[in-house]
C-alpha positions as a Markdown table, in Angstrom:
| # | Residue | x | y | z |
|---|---|---|---|---|
| 1 | Unk | 21.2 | 4.3 | 1.6 |
| 2 | Unk | 17.5 | 4.3 | 2.4 |
| 3 | Unk | 15.1 | 3.8 | -1.0 |
| 4 | Unk | 18.0 | 2.9 | -3.4 |
| 5 | Unk | 17.7 | 0.1 | -6.1 |
| 6 | Unk | 16.3 | -3.1 | -5.1 |
| 7 | Unk | 14.5 | -1.6 | -1.9 |
| 8 | Unk | 11.6 | -3.4 | -0.4 |
| 9 | Unk | 10.4 | -6.9 | 0.0 |
| 10 | Unk | 10.4 | -9.6 | -3.0 |
| 11 | Unk | 7.8 | -10.5 | -5.0 |
| 12 | Unk | 5.6 | -13.6 | -4.9 |
| 13 | Unk | 6.9 | -16.6 | -3.0 |
| 14 | Unk | 9.9 | -15.1 | -2.2 |
| 15 | Unk | 8.3 | -13.2 | 0.4 |
| 16 | Unk | 7.6 | -15.0 | 3.2 |
| 17 | Unk | 3.9 | -13.6 | 3.6 |
| 18 | Unk | 3.1 | -14.8 | 0.5 |
| 19 | Unk | -0.2 | -17.2 | 1.2 |
| 20 | Unk | -3.1 | -17.3 | -1.3 |
| 21 | Unk | -2.6 | -14.8 | -4.3 |
| 22 | Unk | -5.9 | -13.0 | -3.5 |
| 23 | Unk | -4.1 | -9.6 | -3.2 |
| 24 | Unk | -1.3 | -9.9 | -5.9 |
| 25 | Unk | -0.8 | -7.3 | -8.6 |
| 26 | Unk | -2.7 | -9.7 | -10.9 |
| 27 | Unk | -5.7 | -9.3 | -9.1 |
| 28 | Unk | -6.0 | -5.8 | -8.0 |
| 29 | Unk | -7.5 | -4.8 | -11.4 |
| 30 | Unk | -10.1 | -7.5 | -11.0 |
| 31 | Unk | -10.8 | -6.6 | -7.4 |
| 32 | Unk | -11.3 | -2.7 | -8.4 |
| 33 | Unk | -13.5 | -3.6 | -11.2 |
| 34 | Unk | -15.9 | -5.9 | -8.8 |
| 35 | Unk | -15.9 | -2.8 | -6.4 |
| 36 | Unk | -16.9 | -0.4 | -9.0 |
| 37 | Unk | -19.9 | -2.7 | -10.3 |
| 38 | Unk | -20.9 | -3.0 | -6.4 |
| 39 | Unk | -20.7 | 0.7 | -5.9 |
| 40 | Unk | -23.0 | 0.9 | -9.4 |
| 41 | Unk | -25.6 | -1.7 | -8.3 |
| 42 | Unk | -25.9 | 0.0 | -4.9 |
| 43 | Unk | -26.4 | 3.4 | -6.6 |
| 44 | Unk | -29.0 | 1.7 | -8.9 |
| 45 | Unk | -30.8 | 0.1 | -5.6 |
| 46 | Unk | -31.0 | 3.6 | -3.9 |
| 47 | Unk | -32.9 | 4.9 | -6.7 |
| 48 | Unk | -35.7 | 2.1 | -6.9 |
């Protein structure tokens, strides 16, 4: 049965593709914050 309970890859080191943690759930909020700051800076730079 597709999409049932327990589907999907394991989280963290249990997943064989886990390497450095850059794109983990814990860092997604921080990445979004940095992107927003960059957008604001670019908008500010265009106005100058």
